[in-house]
C-alpha positions as a Python dict, from the first residue, in 0.01 Angstrom:
ca = {
    (1, 'X'): (0, 0, 0),
    (2, 'X'): (284, 80, -242),
    (3, 'X'): (405, -172, -499),
    (4, 'X'): (752, -167, -342),
    (5, 'X'): (611, -258, 0),
    (6, 'X'): (392, -537, -142),
    (7, 'X'): (690, -693, -319),
    (8, 'X'): (919, -643, -16),
    (9, 'X'): (674, -811, 223),
    (10, 'X'): (633, -1107, -13),
    (11, 'X'): (1012, -1137, -39),
    (12, 'X'): (1061, -1132, 339),
    (13, 'X'): (780, -1383, 398),
    (14, 'X'): (913, -1614, 127),
    (15, 'X'): (1274, -1592, 251),
    (16, 'X'): (1153, -1654, 606),
    (17, 'X'): (983, -1978, 500),
    (18, 'X'): (1280, -2093, 290),
    (19, 'X'): (1543, -2017, 553),
    (20, 'X'): (1339, -2177, 832),
    (21, 'X'): (1290, -2499, 634),
    (22, 'X'): (1655, -2507, 525),
    (23, 'X'): (1791, -2465, 876),
    (24, 'X'): (1528, -2706, 1010),
    (25, 'X'): (1681, -2971, 784),
    (26, 'X'): (2022, -2922, 944),
    (27, 'X'): (1867, -2909, 1292),
    (28, 'X'): (1661, -3229, 1264),
    (29, 'X'): (1947, -3435, 1123),
    (30, 'X'): (2177, -3302, 1395),
    (31, 'X'): (1929, -3397, 1666),
    (32, 'X'): (1871, -3736, 1497),
    (33, 'X'): (2239, -3815, 1554),
    (34, 'X'): (2234, -3661, 1906),
    (35, 'X'): (2450, -3362, 1809),
    (36, 'X'): (2411, -3056, 2029),
    (37, 'X'): (2270, -2746, 1858),
    (38, 'X'): (2365, -2422, 2034),
    (39, 'X'): (2144, -2182, 1836),
    (40, 'X'): (1859, -2196, 1586),
    (41, 'X'): (1787, -1851, 1438),
    (42, 'X'): (1561, -1720, 1165),
    (43, 'X'): (1746, -1422, 1012),
    (44, 'X'): (2084, -1301, 1130),
    (45, 'X'): (2131, -1132, 1467),
    (46, 'X'): (2453, -924, 1465),
    (47, 'X'): (2477, -722, 1791),
    (48, 'X'): (2120, -798, 1900),
    (49, 'X'): (1814, -1013, 1830),
    (50, 'X'): (1443, -928, 1812),
    (51, 'X'): (1349, -1236, 2008),
    (52, 'X'): (1527, -1526, 2177),
    (53, 'X'): (1416, -1812, 2396),
    (54, 'X'): (1590, -2109, 2554),
    (55, 'X'): (1351, -2372, 2693),
    (56, 'X'): (1427, -2512, 3034),
    (57, 'X'): (1650, -2818, 3006),
    (58, 'X'): (1727, -2751, 2640),
    (59, 'X'): (2073, -2696, 2489),
    (60, 'X'): (1934, -2482, 2208),
    (61, 'X'): (1858, -2110, 2204),
    (62, 'X'): (1583, -2023, 1954),
    (63, 'X'): (1563, -1671, 1818),
    (64, 'X'): (1459, -1419, 1555),
    (65, 'X'): (1726, -1191, 1413),
    (66, 'X'): (1671, -853, 1253),
    (67, 'X'): (1871, -893, 928),
    (68, 'X'): (1658, -1088, 674),
    (69, 'X'): (1950, -1215, 466),
    (70, 'X'): (1934, -1573, 589),
    (71, 'X'): (1948, -1763, 914),
    (72, 'X'): (2162, -2019, 1087),
    (73, 'X'): (2174, -2337, 1291),
    (74, 'X'): (2486, -2325, 1511),
    (75, 'X'): (2598, -2684, 1559),
    (76, 'X'): (2841, -2767, 1839),
    (77, 'X'): (3188, -2876, 1728),
    (78, 'X'): (3166, -2741, 1374),
    (79, 'X'): (3363, -2470, 1189),
    (80, 'X'): (3081, -2272, 1030),
    (81, 'X'): (3031, -1925, 882),
    (82, 'X'): (3040, -1769, 1231),
    (83, 'X'): (3413, -1863, 1239),
    (84, 'X'): (3373, -1937, 1611),
    (85, 'X'): (3637, -2203, 1688),
    (86, 'X'): (3608, -2179, 2067),
    (87, 'X'): (3668, -2520, 2222),
    (88, 'X'): (3765, -2689, 1896),
    (89, 'X'): (4128, -2730, 2004),
    (90, 'X'): (4023, -2960, 2289),
    (91, 'X'): (3930, -3327, 2252),
    (92, 'X'): (3598, -3389, 2071),
    (93, 'X'): (3298, -3446, 2295),
    (94, 'X'): (3040, -3717, 2215),
    (95, 'X'): (2768, -3458, 2145),
    (96, 'X'): (2980, -3258, 1899),
    (97, 'X'): (2956, -3259, 1520),
    (98, 'X'): (3327, -3340, 1480),
    (99, 'X'): (3295, -3653, 1698),
    (100, 'X'): (3041, -3819, 1469),
    (101, 'X'): (3114, -4054, 1177),
    (102, 'X'): (3167, -3885, 840),
    (103, 'X'): (2844, -4028, 693),
    (104, 'X'): (2637, -3875, 975),
    (105, 'X'): (2806, -3538, 933),
    (106, 'X'): (2742, -3561, 558),
    (107, 'X'): (2370, -3614, 616),
    (108, 'X'): (2360, -3319, 857),
    (109, 'X'): (2512, -3095, 588),
    (110, 'X'): (2281, -3232, 318),
    (111, 'X'): (1977, -3178, 542),
    (112, 'X'): (1918, -2816, 442),
    (113, 'X'): (1934, -2882, 68),
    (114, 'X'): (1721, -3196, 102),
    (115, 'X'): (1451, -3008, 294),
    (116, 'X'): (1446, -2728, 33),
    (117, 'X'): (1385, -2983, -241),
    (118, 'X'): (1113, -3150, -31),
    (119, 'X'): (956, -2807, 29),
    (120, 'X'): (948, -2740, -346),
    (121, 'X'): (781, -3078, -406),
    (122, 'X'): (527, -3008, -129),
    (123, 'X'): (443, -2662, -267),
    (124, 'X'): (412, -2775, -627),
    (125, 'X'): (196, -3068, -511),
    (126, 'X'): (-24, -2822, -320),
    (127, 'X'): (-49, -2597, -626),
    (128, 'X'): (-150, -2894, -842),
    (129, 'X'): (-416, -2993, -588),
    (130, 'X'): (-554, -2641, -528),
    (131, 'X'): (-534, -2490, -878),
    (132, 'X'): (-464, -2779, -1109),
    (133, 'X'): (-237, -2750, -1410),
    (134, 'X'): (-337, -2495, -1674),
    (135, 'X'): (-176, -2531, -2015),
    (136, 'X'): (-219, -2369, -2355),
    (137, 'X'): (-197, -2615, -2647),
    (138, 'X'): (70, -2485, -2886),
    (139, 'X'): (-157, -2534, -3186),
    (140, 'X'): (-400, -2283, -3031),
    (141, 'X'): (-124, -2019, -3018),
    (142, 'X'): (-89, -2041, -3397),
    (143, 'X'): (42, -1706, -3531),
    (144, 'X'): (11, -1513, -3204),
    (145, 'X'): (379, -1494, -3108),
    (146, 'X'): (595, -1181, -3124),
    (147, 'X'): (972, -1229, -3130),
    (148, 'X'): (1256, -1025, -2984),
    (149, 'X'): (1557, -894, -3178),
    (150, 'X'): (1735, -1223, -3099),
    (151, 'X'): (1453, -1415, -3265),
    (152, 'X'): (1455, -1184, -3566),
    (153, 'X'): (1831, -1231, -3609),
    (154, 'X'): (1792, -1610, -3620),
    (155, 'X'): (1529, -1571, -3891),
    (156, 'X'): (1199, -1566, -3703),
    (157, 'X'): (922, -1329, -3803),
    (158, 'X'): (636, -1207, -3585),
    (159, 'X'): (347, -1446, -3640),
    (160, 'X'): (561, -1755, -3699),
    (161, 'X'): (408, -2058, -3525),
    (162, 'X'): (644, -2286, -3331),
    (163, 'X'): (595, -2649, -3434),
    (164, 'X'): (891, -2865, -3326),
    (165, 'X'): (1253, -2873, -3212),
    (166, 'X'): (1474, -3141, -3372),
    (167, 'X'): (1154, -3308, -3498),
    (168, 'X'): (1010, -3330, -3143),
    (169, 'X'): (665, -3171, -3136),
    (170, 'X'): (610, -2867, -2913),
    (171, 'X'): (283, -2960, -2744),
    (172, 'X'): (224, -2680, -2495),
    (173, 'X'): (311, -2314, -2456),
    (174, 'X'): (510, -2319, -2131),
    (175, 'X'): (864, -2282, -1995),
    (176, 'X'): (969, -2614, -2149),
    (177, 'X'): (964, -2454, -2496),
    (178, 'X'): (1267, -2235, -2425),
    (179, 'X'): (1448, -2533, -2269),
    (180, 'X'): (1389, -2734, -2585),
    (181, 'X'): (1514, -2449, -2805),
    (182, 'X'): (1825, -2397, -2588),
    (183, 'X'): (1921, -2764, -2626),
    (184, 'X'): (1815, -2804, -2989),
    (185, 'X'): (1975, -2751, -3329),
    (186, 'X'): (1677, -2708, -3562),
    (187, 'X'): (1350, -2523, -3502),
    (188, 'X'): (1052, -2608, -3721),
    (189, 'X'): (802, -2325, -3773),
    (190, 'X'): (487, -2262, -3973),
    (191, 'X'): (480, -1942, -4178),
    (192, 'X'): (182, -1859, -4398),
    (193, 'X'): (80, -2223, -4398),
    (194, 'X'): (422, -2362, -4491),
    (195, 'X'): (665, -2554, -4268),
    (196, 'X'): (1019, -2418, -4250),
    (197, 'X'): (1332, -2530, -4064),
    (198, 'X'): (1549, -2266, -3895),
    (199, 'X'): (1895, -2333, -3751),
    (200, 'X'): (1919, -2257, -3378),
    (201, 'X'): (2242, -2067, -3295),
    (202, 'X'): (2464, -2252, -3047),
    (203, 'X'): (2487, -1935, -2835),
    (204, 'X'): (2112, -1868, -2832),
    (205, 'X'): (2086, -1853, -2452),
    (206, 'X'): (2383, -1615, -2421),
    (207, 'X'): (2219, -1390, -2679),
    (208, 'X'): (1885, -1395, -2494),
    (209, 'X'): (2056, -1312, -2163),
    (210, 'X'): (2253, -1027, -2325),
    (211, 'X'): (1937, -881, -2484),
    (212, 'X'): (1760, -872, -2145),
    (213, 'X'): (1434, -975, -2311),
    (214, 'X'): (1247, -1299, -2373),
    (215, 'X'): (1287, -1476, -2707),
    (216, 'X'): (913, -1449, -2766),
    (217, 'X'): (596, -1322, -2606),
    (218, 'X'): (231, -1394, -2653),
    (219, 'X'): (24, -1160, -2866),
    (220, 'X'): (-339, -1140, -2753),
    (221, 'X'): (-554, -1110, -3066),
    (222, 'X'): (-845, -865, -3069),
    (223, 'X'): (-1131, -1115, -3096),
    (224, 'X'): (-1472, -965, -3023),
    (225, 'X'): (-1648, -1160, -2751),
    (226, 'X'): (-1961, -948, -2716),
    (227, 'X'): (-2122, -661, -2907),
    (228, 'X'): (-2324, -431, -2681),
    (229, 'X'): (-2685, -367, -2778),
    (230, 'X'): (-2755, -41, -2963),
    (231, 'X'): (-2381, 33, -2976),
    (232, 'X'): (-2189, 181, -3268),
    (233, 'X'): (-2038, -162, -3331),
    (234, 'X'): (-2384, -321, -3363),
    (235, 'X'): (-2494, -47, -3602),
    (236, 'X'): (-2184, -107, -3815),
    (237, 'X'): (-2250, -480, -3832),
    (238, 'X'): (-1968, -611, -3613),
    (239, 'X'): (-2035, -954, -3462),
    (240, 'X'): (-1904, -1171, -3180),
    (241, 'X'): (-1618, -1382, -3313),
    (242, 'X'): (-1487, -1113, -3547),
    (243, 'X'): (-1109, -1077, -3525),
    (244, 'X'): (-981, -722, -3574),
    (245, 'X'): (-649, -725, -3763),
    (246, 'X'): (-623, -363, -3876),
    (247, 'X'): (-738, -8, -3800),
    (248, 'X'): (-754, 267, -4064),
    (249, 'X'): (-544, 65, -4306),
    (250, 'X'): (-270, -13, -4054),
    (251, 'X'): (-205, -377, -3965),
    (252, 'X'): (-262, -410, -3589),
    (253, 'X'): (-316, -756, -3446),
    (254, 'X'): (-265, -706, -3072),
    (255, 'X'): (-565, -652, -2845),
    (256, 'X'): (-408, -372, -2641),
    (257, 'X'): (-289, -180, -2948),
    (258, 'X'): (-626, -220, -3120),
    (259, 'X'): (-807, -85, -2813),
    (260, 'X'): (-564, 210, -2790),
    (261, 'X'): (-607, 294, -3159),
    (262, 'X'): (-986, 285, -3128),
    (263, 'X'): (-970, 518, -2824),
    (264, 'X'): (-756, 765, -3022),
    (265, 'X'): (-1037, 800, -3274),
    (266, 'X'): (-1313, 881, -3024),
    (267, 'X'): (-1566, 1112, -3188),
    (268, 'X'): (-1462, 1005, -3537),
    (269, 'X'): (-1522, 725, -3784),
    (270, 'X'): (-1272, 443, -3831),
    (271, 'X'): (-1217, 163, -4078),
    (272, 'X'): (-1168, -180, -3924),
    (273, 'X'): (-1013, -476, -4104),
    (274, 'X'): (-1166, -793, -3963),
    (275, 'X'): (-1153, -1165, -4026),
    (276, 'X'): (-1492, -1337, -4013),
    (277, 'X'): (-1514, -1710, -4076),
    (278, 'X'): (-1181, -1701, -4259),
    (279, 'X'): (-1265, -1406, -4484),
    (280, 'X'): (-1105, -1059, -4467),
    (281, 'X'): (-1359, -777, -4451),
    (282, 'X'): (-1351, -399, -4400),
    (283, 'X'): (-1616, -232, -4184),
    (284, 'X'): (-1655, 137, -4104),
    (285, 'X'): (-1784, 245, -3765),
    (286, 'X'): (-1820, 558, -3557),
    (287, 'X'): (-1643, 563, -3218),
    (288, 'X'): (-1857, 713, -2943),
    (289, 'X'): (-1696, 965, -2710),
    (290, 'X'): (-1855, 798, -2408),
    (291, 'X'): (-1697, 518, -2204),
    (292, 'X'): (-1866, 268, -2437),
    (293, 'X'): (-1651, 377, -2731),
    (294, 'X'): (-1704, 126, -3009),
    (295, 'X'): (-1926, -88, -2786),
    (296, 'X'): (-1747, -422, -2791),
    (297, 'X'): (-1595, -652, -2530),
    (298, 'X'): (-1294, -859, -2629),
    (299, 'X'): (-1271, -1232, -2563),
    (300, 'X'): (-1060, -1336, -2262),
    (301, 'X'): (-729, -1519, -2329),
    (302, 'X'): (-850, -1850, -2180),
    (303, 'X'): (-1133, -1865, -2434),
    (304, 'X'): (-917, -1747, -2725),
    (305, 'X'): (-646, -2004, -2670),
    (306, 'X'): (-858, -2284, -2528),
    (307, 'X'): (-659, -2321, -2208),
    (308, 'X'): (-671, -2673, -2067),
    (309, 'X'): (-695, -2709, -1689),
    (310, 'X'): (-634, -3053, -1542),
    (311, 'X'): (-748, -3106, -1182),
    (312, 'X'): (-569, -3350, -951),
    (313, 'X'): (-676, -3537, -640),
    (314, 'X'): (-468, -3532, -323),
    (315, 'X'): (-260, -3840, -411),
    (316, 'X'): (-246, -3753, -783),
    (317, 'X'): (-94, -3414, -703),
    (318, 'X'): (220, -3563, -544),
    (319, 'X'): (367, -3709, -868),
    (320, 'X'): (290, -3374, -1033),
    (321, 'X'): (481, -3195, -757),
    (322, 'X'): (779, -3426, -805),
    (323, 'X'): (766, -3381, -1183),
    (324, 'X'): (748, -2999, -1166),
    (325, 'X'): (1033, -2986, -917),
    (326, 'X'): (1245, -3214, -1133),
    (327, 'X'): (1185, -3008, -1448),
    (328, 'X'): (1258, -2674, -1281),
    (329, 'X'): (1562, -2816, -1104),
    (330, 'X'): (1699, -2947, -1434),
    (331, 'X'): (1631, -2617, -1613),
    (332, 'X'): (1797, -2410, -1341),
    (333, 'X'): (2106, -2633, -1320),
    (334, 'X'): (2140, -2614, -1700),
    (335, 'X'): (2126, -2233, -1688),
    (336, 'X'): (2412, -2207, -1436),
    (337, 'X'): (2674, -2247, -1710),
    (338, 'X'): (2573, -1906, -1847),
    (339, 'X'): (2645, -1729, -1516),
    (340, 'X'): (3019, -1750, -1583),
    (341, 'X'): (2982, -1571, -1918),
    (342, 'X'): (3014, -1194, -1956),
    (343, 'X'): (2644, -1167, -2043),
    (344, 'X'): (2536, -1383, -1750),
    (345, 'X'): (2755, -1206, -1495),
    (346, 'X'): (2603, -870, -1588),
    (347, 'X'): (2255, -1006, -1510),
    (348, 'X'): (2337, -1138, -1162),
    (349, 'X'): (2106, -967, -913),
    (350, 'X'): (2056, -943, -539),
    (351, 'X'): (1752, -893, -319),
    (352, 'X'): (1613, -624, -549),
    (353, 'X'): (1609, -856, -847),
    (354, 'X'): (1456, -1139, -644),
    (355, 'X'): (1192, -906, -500),
    (356, 'X'): (1098, -781, -846),
    (357, 'X'): (996, -1135, -943),
    (358, 'X'): (696, -1119, -710),
    (359, 'X'): (369, -975, -847),
    (360, 'X'): (252, -619, -782),
    (361, 'X'): (-74, -752, -640),
    (362, 'X'): (-61, -1033, -387),
    (363, 'X'): (-174, -1369, -517),
    (364, 'X'): (-137, -1694, -326),
    (365, 'X'): (-82, -1884, -650),
    (366, 'X'): (198, -1650, -763),
    (367, 'X'): (349, -1634, -414),
    (368, 'X'): (368, -2010, -369),
    (369, 'X'): (491, -2064, -725),
    (370, 'X'): (776, -1818, -672),
    (371, 'X'): (857, -1958, -325),
    (372, 'X'): (884, -2310, -468),
    (373, 'X'): (1117, -2189, -743),
    (374, 'X'): (1331, -1994, -494),
    (375, 'X'): (1349, -2306, -278),
    (376, 'X'): (1501, -2490, -574),
    (377, 'X'): (1747, -2205, -632),
    (378, 'X'): (1845, -2206, -263),
    (379, 'X'): (1904, -2582, -275),
    (380, 'X'): (2122, -2561, -587),
    (381, 'X'): (2322, -2260, -469),
    (382, 'X'): (2389, -2419, -130),
    (383, 'X'): (2515, -2745, -279),
    (384, 'X'): (2781, -2564, -485),
    (385, 'X'): (3131, -2663, -361),
    (386, 'X'): (3214, -2317, -227),
    (387, 'X'): (3357, -2282, 127),
    (388, 'X'): (3104, -2101, 343),
    (389, 'X'): (2814, -2287, 180),
    (390, 'X'): (2685, -2635, 260),
    (391, 'X'): (2863, -2757, -52),
    (392, 'X'): (3195, -2643, 93),
    (393, 'X'): (3142, -2852, 407),
    (394, 'X'): (3036, -3146, 192),
    (395, 'X'): (3359, -3108, -6),
    (396, 'X'): (3561, -3129, 319),
    (397, 'X'): (3370, -3443, 420),
    (398, 'X'): (3415, -3612, 82),
    (399, 'X'): (3789, -3541, 106),
    (400, 'X'): (3791, -3701, 450),
    (401, 'X'): (3591, -4004, 337),
    (402, 'X'): (3821, -4063, 39),
    (403, 'X'): (4159, -3997, 206),
    (404, 'X'): (4060, -4114, 558),
    (405, 'X'): (4214, -3793, 690),
    (406, 'X'): (4043, -3491, 846),
    (407, 'X'): (4138, -3138, 756),
    (408, 'X'): (4274, -2953, 1058),
    (409, 'X'): (4063, -2684, 1223),
    (410, 'X'): (4316, -2420, 1110),
    (411, 'X'): (4300, -2529, 746),
    (412, 'X'): (3919, -2540, 754),
    (413, 'X'): (3912, -2195, 911),
    (414, 'X'): (4136, -2045, 642),
    (415, 'X'): (3944, -2205, 357),
    (416, 'X'): (3614, -2096, 511),
    (417, 'X'): (3743, -1740, 544),
    (418, 'X'): (3844, -1733, 177),
    (419, 'X'): (3503, -1867, 78),
    (420, 'X'): (3322, -1609, 291),
    (421, 'X'): (3519, -1325, 131),
    (422, 'X'): (3421, -1459, -211),
    (423, 'X'): (3054, -1485, -110),
    (424, 'X'): (3056, -1133, 36),
    (425, 'X'): (3210, -1003, -287),
    (426, 'X'): (2944, -1188, -489),
    (427, 'X'): (2666, -1047, -270),
    (428, 'X'): (2806, -695, -303),
    (429, 'X'): (2843, -734, -680),
    (430, 'X'): (2485, -862, -716),
    (431, 'X'): (2334, -578, -514),
    (432, 'X'): (2546, -314, -690),
    (433, 'X'): (2406, -456, -1015),
    (434, 'X'): (2056, -402, -873),
    (435, 'X'): (2132, -42, -780),
    (436, 'X'): (2280, 25, -1123),
    (437, 'X'): (1977, -124, -1301),
    (438, 'X'): (1716, 52, -1087),
    (439, 'X'): (1872, 398, -1063),
    (440, 'X'): (2095, 443, -1368),
}
C-alpha cells in the first residue's frame, strides 16, 4: 500500500471520528431540550448520499455523505450553514431551536466543542493507560541537540545543552520546552561545561515559522551497544560503550552519519575517534565488504537517553488525560496569534498538510495521538467568533442574552453568508498552499 494511501486512510478515519463526535454533541443537547433534528450526517452529501436511513417514528434522517470535509446536524428552526430558511418566517414551533430559551440554545451550540474536548481527554487518558508516559530527562540529552539557522542566529551552537528558561529548570525533552522558550526572555545553556545566558528574541516563534524548520532536533550519538564476535571491530579493540565522535579525522557525532561514513569505506581501513570512559582515543579498523561491515551494533535511543516510562492505572490515567489536553489546548491557543502574521499565513495548510502529519506506517499510538490533537484543533477553530462556525452562532446568542433582542432571520442569513464566503476563501487558500508546497 502506498504511503499516500496509508496517510489518506488515516486522515479520513480520524476526521470521521472527530466529525461524528462533534455533531453528536450538538445532537444530544438538542434532543435533551426536545428540539427536533431533521438530519444527522457524517460527511457532506451534496446531490446524493452513500447511505441514509430514517427509523420508523423518528424525526431524524441518519446518513453518510460522500464528501469527507465535515458533517452536519440539521436542527429544526435554526439558520445554519445550509442557509435553508424554509418555515422560519412563520411562528416558532415548540420543537424548534428558535423557540427555546437562549441558555438552552447556547448549550446546543457549545455541545460540539465540548464533546471534542471530552474526546481529547478520553483519548489521552486511554493513551496514558495503554502506553504510559515516556519522557527523556533533559540532563540525559546533554550535548546531543542540533540547532536550526534560527537557533544559530540567537547564539546557539550545535551541542549546547538546554538548562533553564528564566531560571526555571527544563526537566524533560518534550513539546513543553518550545512553549517555555516562546514565552521566555532568557535561555540558560551549558557549553563545554560552562553555564551561559542567551537572550531569547521576542519574535522567536515568527522566525521559527518563517524558517519552516524546528528550533532544534535530537542528535543520536553513535554509542556501540554490541561488538560482534570475530568481527573487524573486535580485532581492532572496540568495546561496547565506546562512543564514536569522528571518522578519518572528521568530527562526526551523529549515529546515521557515522554509519554512512563507515559504509563508504567498505574494503578499506578507517581511523575512528572514540570516547571511552571519558578519554578520547583513536583506533584503526578495517571495514569488511560484507553486510557485517565494521561488526558493531549501535545502542538504541531509549538506552542512550535513559527514557523514563511511567505506567498509569485506569483511574490514574484520567487526570493525565485532562492534564495533556489542557497543555496542548493552551499551546495551540497561544500559537493562534502567529496565524495573522505574514509568516504564519504562508504556513496555513489544508487537508494535504493535515494528512502529512500522520505516520507513513500505521501505528495505533501515533493515530490516536494525532486524532486527540486534531480534536483540540477542531474545538478551538469551531469556537472562533466567525459566522458559519459554532462560534458565530454563540456570538449571536450572547448578543441576544445581553441586549434581550434577537437578530432577525434576514440579518442572521446575511451575516452567515458573509462568514461562509470567508471560510470558503480560507479553505481555498489553505489547499492552494498545499498544492504550491507539494508540487512547486
